[in-house]
C-alpha positions in Angstrom: -76.5 -2.5 -39.7 -75.2 0.2 -37.3 -75.2 1.4 -33.8 -74.2 4.2 -31.8 -71.0 4.6 -30.2 -69.3 7.6 -28.2 -65.7 8.7 -29.4 -63.0 11.0 -28.2 -62.6 13.6 -30.8 -59.4 15.4 -31.0 -58.8 18.5 -33.1 -55.5 19.7 -34.6 -55.0 22.1 -31.8 -55.3 19.7 -29.2 -58.6 20.5 -28.1 -60.7 17.0 -27.2 -64.2 16.4 -27.0 -66.7 13.5 -27.5 -68.9 12.8 -30.6 -71.5 10.1 -31.1 -71.5 8.5 -34.3 -72.9 5.2 -35.6 -70.5 2.3 -36.0 -71.2 0.3 -39.1 -72.5 -3.6 -38.6 -70.0 -6.3 -39.6 -71.0 -9.6 -38.8 -70.4 -13.4 -40.2 -72.5 -15.0 -42.3 -72.1 -18.3 -42.7 -73.7 -19.7 -46.1 -74.3 -23.2 -46.4 -75.4 -25.2 -50.0 -77.3 -28.2 -49.9 -76.0 -29.0 -46.6 -72.4 -28.1 -47.1 -70.9 -25.6 -45.2 -69.4 -23.3 -48.3 -68.3 -19.8 -46.8 -68.2 -17.6 -43.9 -68.4 -13.9 -45.3 -68.4 -10.8 -43.0 -70.9 -8.6 -44.2 -73.4 -5.7 -43.1 -76.7 -7.9 -42.0 -78.7 -5.7 -44.4 -80.7 -6.8 -47.7 -79.1 -10.6 -46.7 -81.6 -12.1 -49.1 -80.3 -10.1 -52.1 -76.5 -10.7 -50.8 -76.8 -14.2 -50.7 -78.5 -14.4 -54.2 -75.8 -12.6 -55.4 -73.2 -14.5 -53.9 -74.5 -17.6 -55.4 -74.5 -16.1 -58.8 -71.0 -14.7 -58.7 -69.3 -18.1 -57.2 -71.4 -20.0 -60.1 -73.0 -22.0 -57.5 -76.3 -21.4 -59.6 -76.6 -20.0 -63.4 -80.0 -18.1 -62.3 -81.8 -17.0 -59.0 -84.6 -19.5 -60.3 -82.2 -22.4 -59.5 -82.3 -21.6 -55.8 -85.2 -23.8 -54.4 -85.0 -22.5 -51.0 -83.0 -19.9 -49.3 -83.6 -19.5 -45.5 -82.0 -16.9 -43.2 -81.4 -17.3 -39.4 -80.2 -15.0 -36.9 -77.7 -17.0 -34.6 -76.0 -15.5 -31.3 -72.6 -14.9 -33.2 -73.9 -14.2 -36.5 -76.1 -15.1 -39.6 -76.7 -18.5 -41.3 -77.9 -18.6 -44.7 -79.0 -22.2 -45.9 -79.5 -22.4 -49.7 -80.9 -25.5 -51.7 -80.1 -25.8 -55.1 -80.3 -28.7 -57.9 -78.8 -32.0 -57.0 -77.1 -31.7 -60.8 -75.0 -29.0 -58.9 -73.8 -30.9 -55.9 -70.8 -32.4 -57.2 -69.3 -29.3 -58.3 -70.1 -27.4 -55.1 -68.6 -30.7 -52.8 -65.4 -30.4 -54.8 -65.2 -26.3 -54.4 -66.0 -27.0 -50.6 -63.0 -29.5 -50.5 -60.6 -26.9 -52.4 -61.4 -23.8 -49.7 -58.7 -23.9 -47.0 -60.0 -20.5 -45.7 -62.6 -18.1 -46.7 -62.3 -14.6 -48.2 -64.4 -12.1 -49.8 -62.5 -12.6 -52.8 -63.4 -15.9 -53.1 -59.7 -16.9 -53.9 -58.0 -17.8 -50.7 -57.8 -21.8 -50.3 -58.1 -22.4 -54.2 -55.5 -25.2 -54.9 -55.8 -24.6 -58.5 -54.5 -21.2 -59.5 -55.7 -21.9 -63.1 -58.9 -21.2 -61.6 -58.1 -17.6 -61.3 -58.1 -17.6 -65.0 -61.2 -19.5 -65.9 -63.1 -18.4 -68.9 -65.8 -15.5 -68.7 -68.6 -15.0 -70.6 -68.5 -12.2 -73.1 -70.9 -9.3 -72.2 -72.8 -7.2 -74.5 -70.9 -4.4 -76.5 -71.1 -0.9 -74.8 -70.5 2.5 -75.5 -70.7 4.7 -72.2 -71.5 8.5 -72.5 -68.9 10.1 -70.4 -72.0 12.7 -69.1 -73.9 9.7 -67.9 -70.8 8.9 -65.5 -70.8 12.2 -64.2 -74.5 12.5 -63.8 -74.2 8.9 -61.9 -71.4 10.5 -59.4 -73.4 13.3 -58.9 -76.4 11.3 -57.6 -74.3 8.8 -56.0 -73.9 10.6 -52.6 -78.1 10.3 -52.2 -77.9 6.8 -52.4 -75.2 6.2 -50.0 -77.2 6.7 -46.4 -75.1 3.9 -44.5 -72.1 5.9 -45.4 -73.2 9.1 -44.7 -73.9 7.9 -41.2 -70.9 5.5 -40.7 -68.5 6.7 -43.2 -67.4 2.8 -43.6 -69.6 1.7 -46.3 -69.1 0.6 -50.0 -71.7 1.0 -52.6 -72.8 -0.5 -56.0 -75.2 1.2 -58.2 -77.4 0.2 -61.2 -77.2 3.2 -63.5 -79.4 3.6 -66.5 -77.6 4.8 -69.7 -78.1 8.3 -69.1 -76.5 7.9 -65.5 -79.8 8.1 -63.5 -79.2 5.7 -60.4 -81.9 3.0 -60.8 -80.7 0.8 -57.5 -78.2 0.6 -55.0 -76.9 -1.5 -52.4 -74.5 -0.9 -49.5 -72.4 -2.9 -47.2 -69.2 -3.0 -45.3 -67.2 -4.8 -48.1 -67.1 -3.7 -51.8 -67.5 -7.0 -53.1 -70.7 -7.8 -50.8 -72.3 -4.4 -52.1 -71.9 -5.7 -55.7 -73.3 -9.0 -54.7 -76.4 -7.3 -53.1 -76.9 -5.3 -56.0 -76.7 -8.3 -58.6 -78.8 -10.5 -56.3 -81.3 -7.6 -55.9 -81.6 -7.2 -59.6 -81.8 -11.1 -60.2 -84.9 -11.0 -57.8 -86.5 -8.0 -59.0 -86.2 -9.2 -62.6 -83.9 -6.0 -63.3 -81.8 -6.1 -66.2 -78.8 -3.6 -67.2 -80.7 -2.3 -70.4 -77.6 -0.5 -71.7 -77.0 1.0 -68.3 -73.7 0.1 -66.4 -72.6 -0.4 -62.8 -71.1 2.0 -60.4 -68.9 1.2 -57.4 -67.4 3.4 -54.4 -64.1 1.0 -54.2 -61.1 0.2 -56.4 -61.6 -2.2 -59.3 -60.0 -5.7 -58.6 -60.1 -8.7 -61.0 -63.4 -10.6 -58.9 -65.5 -7.4 -59.4 -64.6 -7.5 -63.2 -65.7 -11.4 -62.7 -68.9 -10.5 -61.1 -69.8 -7.8 -63.7 -69.1 -10.1 -66.6 -71.1 -13.3 -65.1 -74.1 -10.8 -64.3 -74.0 -9.6 -68.0 -72.9 -6.0 -67.1 -72.0 -4.4 -70.2 -69.8 -1.7 -68.7 -68.2 -1.0 -64.8 -67.4 2.5 -63.5 -65.2 2.5 -60.3 -64.3 5.7 -58.1 -60.6 4.2 -57.6 -58.1 2.7 -60.0 -58.2 -0.9 -61.7 -55.8 -3.6 -61.1 -53.6 -4.9 -64.1 -55.5 -8.4 -63.9 -58.8 -6.5 -63.6 -57.9 -4.7 -67.0 -56.7 -8.0 -68.6 -60.1 -9.9 -67.4 -62.2 -7.1 -68.7 -60.8 -7.2 -72.2 -61.3 -10.8 -72.1 -65.0 -10.6 -71.4 -65.4 -7.5 -73.6 -66.0 -5.3 -70.5 -66.1 -1.5 -70.7 -64.0 -0.4 -67.5 -64.0 3.0 -66.6 -61.8 3.9 -63.5 -60.7 6.8 -61.2 -64.2 8.1 -61.7 -64.2 11.5 -59.9 -66.3 14.9 -60.4 -63.2 16.3 -62.5 -62.4 13.5 -64.7 -62.6 9.7 -65.7 -60.1 7.1 -66.8 -61.0 5.2 -69.7 -59.1 1.7 -70.4 -56.0 1.7 -72.7 -57.0 1.4 -76.2 
């Protein structure tokens, strides 16, 4: 996940010294589905089974983790390979999606030749009211669940929070999308549900994070930084409660 490197440290006074810090792992993960090369994602090589499962759910490759017949992970000289086997009924859609991808991106959009795919229908999520006190509690607990970020200063986190704000599960990755996929995959594999709780992410909120939330039936999404206009619009379409700019001193609820 990380390795130690020696850096030169320069203070405002001009004083120089050396410091040893961990550098976060960032490695290519090639995802193959039923023999098709589907995507190459840059990710931190930890909790990869969770990541690939969550990615398959977020990309609508499968509708449930149980549809994944096999998931094999291999470490190669230049990265990792994840080989998924899913029902033949999904093979046609997978082949079409592969043909549409001219390049790969953590956002899952680059290479789509049909802009309507950005606005494809999202499922409606359960109605939710979120207690601001629960958000502040989760924010207070957040740092304790970010060991990778504490070591490297370069990891995003995604957390499953109970309705009262207690952090139940957390995952970290160099990419904010990957961290959320890891959390979604871990929940699916562990048979965990939102149970009236919410997701807390250490990042800004762009539209694809809203999509991941909606597809996982998450009723409320809280992000430390601001939401984009498309994220707000997509959240409204899905009935997703979206709270952004969540800091220790204030939170921003969506426009009424």
